[in-house]
C-alpha positions in Angstrom: 34.9 -165.6 -79.7 34.8 -168.6 -77.4 31.8 -170.8 -78.0 29.1 -171.0 -75.3 29.8 -174.7 -74.9 33.5 -174.1 -74.2 32.8 -171.1 -72.0 30.6 -173.2 -69.8 33.3 -175.8 -69.1 34.5 -174.0 -66.0 35.7 -174.8 -62.5 33.4 -174.2 -59.6 35.1 -170.9 -58.6 34.5 -169.6 -62.1 30.8 -170.6 -61.9 30.6 -168.8 -58.6 32.2 -165.7 -60.0 29.9 -165.7 -63.0 26.9 -166.0 -60.8 28.1 -163.1 -58.7 28.6 -161.1 -61.9 25.2 -162.0 -63.1 23.8 -160.9 -59.7 25.6 -157.6 -60.0 24.2 -157.1 -63.6 20.6 -157.8 -62.5 21.1 -155.5 -59.4 22.2 -152.7 -61.6 19.3 -153.0 -64.0 16.7 -154.2 -61.6 15.7 -157.0 -63.9 16.9 -158.9 -67.0 15.8 -161.3 -69.6 17.2 -164.8 -70.0 18.3 -164.2 -73.6 20.0 -161.0 -72.5 22.0 -162.8 -69.8 22.9 -165.7 -72.2 24.4 -163.2 -74.7 26.2 -161.2 -72.1 27.9 -164.1 -70.4 28.2 -166.3 -73.5 26.4 -169.2 -72.1 23.3 -171.2 -73.1 19.8 -170.4 -71.9 19.8 -173.7 -69.9 22.9 -172.6 -68.0 21.3 -169.2 -67.4 18.3 -170.9 -65.9 20.5 -173.1 -63.7 22.4 -170.0 -62.5 19.1 -168.1 -61.8 17.7 -171.2 -60.0 20.7 -171.1 -57.7 20.4 -167.4 -57.0 16.7 -167.7 -56.5 17.3 -170.6 -54.1 19.4 -168.3 -52.0 16.7 -165.7 -51.9 18.7 -163.2 -54.0 16.5 -162.9 -57.0 12.9 -163.8 -58.2 12.4 -165.6 -61.4 9.6 -164.3 -63.6 8.4 -165.3 -67.0 11.3 -165.1 -69.4 13.7 -163.5 -67.0 14.6 -162.4 -63.5 14.0 -159.5 -61.2 15.3 -158.1 -57.9 12.4 -155.7 -57.6 10.1 -156.6 -54.6 6.6 -157.7 -55.3 3.6 -156.6 -53.3 3.9 -159.8 -51.2 7.7 -160.4 -51.1 10.5 -158.1 -50.0 14.0 -158.4 -51.6 16.7 -160.1 -49.5 18.8 -157.7 -47.5 22.0 -158.9 -49.3 20.5 -157.4 -52.5 19.0 -154.3 -51.0 22.4 -153.3 -49.5 23.7 -152.8 -53.0 20.7 -151.0 -54.5 20.4 -147.2 -54.8 23.6 -146.6 -52.8 24.0 -142.9 -53.9 20.4 -142.1 -53.0 20.7 -143.7 -49.6 23.9 -141.8 -48.8 22.2 -138.6 -49.8 19.3 -139.4 -47.5 21.7 -140.1 -44.7 23.5 -136.8 -45.1 20.1 -135.1 -44.9 18.9 -137.2 -41.9 22.0 -136.6 -39.8 21.0 -133.0 -39.1 18.3 -134.4 -36.8 20.8 -136.1 -34.5 22.5 -134.4 -31.6 25.2 -135.8 -29.3 23.8 -137.4 -26.2 20.6 -138.5 -27.7 19.0 -141.9 -27.9 18.1 -142.7 -31.5 16.6 -145.7 -33.2 17.8 -147.2 -36.5 15.4 -149.8 -37.9 16.2 -152.8 -40.0 16.2 -151.0 -43.3 19.4 -150.6 -45.4 18.3 -147.0 -46.1 18.5 -146.1 -42.4 21.7 -148.1 -42.0 23.4 -145.6 -44.4 23.6 -143.3 -41.3 26.2 -145.6 -39.7 29.4 -144.0 -41.2 28.2 -140.6 -40.0 27.6 -141.5 -36.4 31.2 -141.3 -35.0 31.1 -137.5 -35.4 28.1 -137.3 -33.2 29.1 -139.4 -30.1 28.1 -139.9 -27.4 25.0 -141.6 -28.6 22.7 -144.4 -27.6 21.4 -146.5 -30.5 18.5 -148.8 -30.3 18.0 -151.3 -33.2 16.5 -154.6 -34.2 19.1 -154.9 -37.0 21.8 -157.4 -36.4 24.0 -155.6 -39.0 23.7 -152.3 -37.2 24.6 -154.0 -33.9 27.7 -155.5 -35.5 28.7 -152.3 -37.1 28.4 -150.2 -33.9 29.3 -152.6 -31.1 33.0 -151.6 -31.0 32.5 -147.9 -31.7 33.7 -145.8 -28.8 31.1 -143.5 -27.5 28.1 -145.4 -28.8 25.9 -147.5 -26.5 24.1 -150.1 -28.5 20.8 -151.6 -27.3 19.8 -154.7 -29.3 16.1 -155.4 -29.5 16.1 -159.2 -29.7 13.4 -161.6 -30.7 12.8 -163.9 -33.6 15.6 -163.6 -36.2 14.6 -163.2 -39.8 17.5 -163.9 -42.2 15.8 -162.1 -45.1 16.1 -158.9 -43.1 19.0 -159.8 -40.9 17.0 -158.4 -38.1 14.8 -159.4 -35.1 11.0 -159.2 -35.0 8.1 -160.8 -33.2 6.5 -160.6 -29.7 9.8 -160.6 -27.7 11.1 -157.7 -29.8 7.9 -155.7 -29.5 7.9 -156.2 -25.7 11.5 -155.0 -25.5 10.6 -151.9 -27.6 7.6 -151.1 -25.3 9.9 -150.9 -22.3 12.1 -148.1 -23.8 12.0 -144.5 -25.0 14.1 -142.7 -27.5 14.4 -139.2 -29.1 14.3 -139.9 -32.8 13.4 -142.9 -35.1 15.0 -143.3 -38.5 13.2 -145.8 -40.6 12.2 -146.7 -44.1 9.6 -148.8 -45.8 9.3 -150.8 -49.0 6.8 -148.6 -50.8 4.8 -145.4 -50.7 1.5 -145.4 -52.4 -0.8 -142.4 -52.2 -0.3 -140.8 -48.8 0.8 -143.9 -46.9 3.8 -146.2 -46.5 3.4 -149.9 -47.1 5.5 -153.1 -46.4 5.1 -156.7 -47.6 5.6 -158.4 -44.2 3.1 -158.0 -41.4 5.7 -158.9 -38.7 7.9 -156.1 -39.9 5.0 -153.7 -39.9 4.1 -154.6 -36.3 7.7 -153.9 -35.2 8.0 -150.7 -37.0 4.7 -149.5 -35.5 6.0 -150.4 -32.1 9.1 -148.3 -32.8 7.0 -145.4 -33.9 5.2 -145.4 -30.6 8.2 -144.8 -28.3 9.9 -141.8 -29.9 9.5 -138.0 -29.8 10.3 -137.6 -33.5 9.8 -139.9 -36.5 11.9 -139.6 -39.7 10.9 -141.6 -42.7 13.8 -142.1 -45.2 12.4 -143.3 -48.5 14.0 -143.2 -52.0 12.0 -141.6 -54.8 11.9 -145.0 -56.7 9.7 -146.4 -54.0 6.8 -143.9 -54.6 3.9 -145.3 -56.6 4.7 -149.0 -55.9 2.5 -151.2 -53.8 2.8 -153.7 -51.0 0.3 -155.8 -49.0 0.4 -154.2 -45.6 -0.3 -150.6 -44.7 2.4 -149.3 -42.3 1.4 -145.7 -41.6 0.1 -142.5 -43.1 2.8 -140.1 -44.2 1.3 -137.5 -41.9 2.3 -139.7 -38.9 5.9 -138.8 -39.6 7.5 -135.5 -38.5 9.7 -135.5 -41.6 9.6 -137.5 -44.9 13.0 -137.5 -46.5 13.4 -138.4 -50.1 15.8 -137.7 -53.0 15.5 -135.2 -55.9 14.2 -137.9 -58.2 10.7 -137.5 -56.8 8.1 -136.7 -59.5 7.1 -133.0 -59.2 3.4 -134.0 -59.3 3.9 -136.4 -56.3 5.8 -133.7 -54.5 2.9 -131.2 -55.0 0.4 -133.9 -53.8 2.4 -134.5 -50.6 2.8 -130.8 -49.8 -0.9 -130.1 -50.5 -1.8 -133.0 -48.1 0.3 -131.3 -45.3 3.2 -133.8 -45.4 6.5 -132.3 -44.1 8.8 -133.1 -47.0 12.5 -132.7 -47.2 14.4 -133.3 -50.5 17.9 -134.5 -49.9 20.4 -131.9 -51.2 18.2 -128.9 -50.6 19.2 -126.4 -47.9 17.6 -127.1 -44.6 15.9 -123.7 -44.8 14.2 -124.9 -48.0 12.5 -127.8 -46.2 9.0 -127.8 -47.4 5.9 -128.2 -45.3 2.4 -128.5 -46.6 -0.1 -125.9 -46.1 -2.4 -126.2 -43.2 
């Protein structure tokens, strides 16, 4: 086996490739220890720390004692470049469940979340549509799609979210009306959705105020986690969509509280609504 010292004598492209592989490994597991990464990539702990410092400097990971994580904290959301590659299968399942709430000719809103963005590949079958969004990525994905009118809600650009927020964005939102909002949030704790960033919360609340129907798309892994800012009670959404990984006790709690819950993959006729 090549020694760690020899393995580390690499060209810049190889270092870049190793850091990308390290990022993929952390993304798959959610977190990793320095010793684990050193053994996996046959490099020294010092080199691992340099690699992690570089990734952290780009906002892709957070260094913690003895290792690294991609999991958001209660104060900091993970960069969109990471979130785009997390829980892909679950997001696709949520999108397939959510698309039943869209009809041709409607005006819909897709927020800045990577969860709601999973709807994008399914929209060509539903044109004509008008799509309102504050997500630059959504605008870029749909702007050349025939049959889709895209309305970009401008404002202050936040690179971490690849989206627009702030007063200008909120004023643009207030001047419009749409049929259905598809949105997500960082966490669900108890019977409410939370997010780390207050500017994001303000914009999402503004979006909720201009639609006839609100669909919250949230993966089961987000339940039970915490974030600083309360976004909304789950009862404020017409439907809460999640995947089949939701803990049965949490499912029962939501239904008992009157939350309209839809588990992705279940027949539409089985959509559960809490007792009055």
